[in-house]
N, C-alpha and C positions, 0 to 999 in steps of 0.2 A: 504494499499500499504506499503511495507516495506521501512524503513528509516535507513541509516547507524547509528550505535550507536556512532562511533567516526569519526572525520575528517580524510581523507586519507592524509598522510604526503607527503611532497614534494619528498623525496627520494623513497618512495613506488611507486608513480606515474611515476617518472622518470625512475626507474628501470624497470617497466613494459613496458615503451615506448622504451626501449634500442634497441629492434629488429625491430622498425617500421621505420628505416632509409631507404632511397632509395639506391639501388645498380645499378651500370652500368652492362648492360648485358654483359655475357661473349662473347669474340670475338676470333676467330682463323684466321689464314691466309690461303687463298685458295692455294693450291700447284700448280694450273695451272697458274693463273694470279696474284697471290700474293696480292690480295685485301683482306680487312678484311670482314669476313662473320661470321654468327651464326653457332655454332657447330651443327652437324647433319641436316643442312639445305642445299639446293641447292644454289651455288654461284649465286648472282643476276647479277654479271658482265659478267661471261662467261658461265653460265648454266651447270657446271660441278658438279658431286657428286661421290665422290669415284673413281675418275679417268675416269668416263664415262660421256659423254654429255648427259644430261637428258632433258634439256629445250634448244631449239634452240633460239639463240640470234642474233641480227643484228649486 
């Protein structure tokens, strides 16, 4: 089984993990009801997508 020849330094492992942080999902505003929604998704509050009602909501 292969074994590392040298110890991995602190800066090497931290640089490798620099892109592992969590990010908030992108949010846009619905033009119909002005609630936050995910881009390219149907608005959960009003059911509109691209100015047309796609999902009927109560």
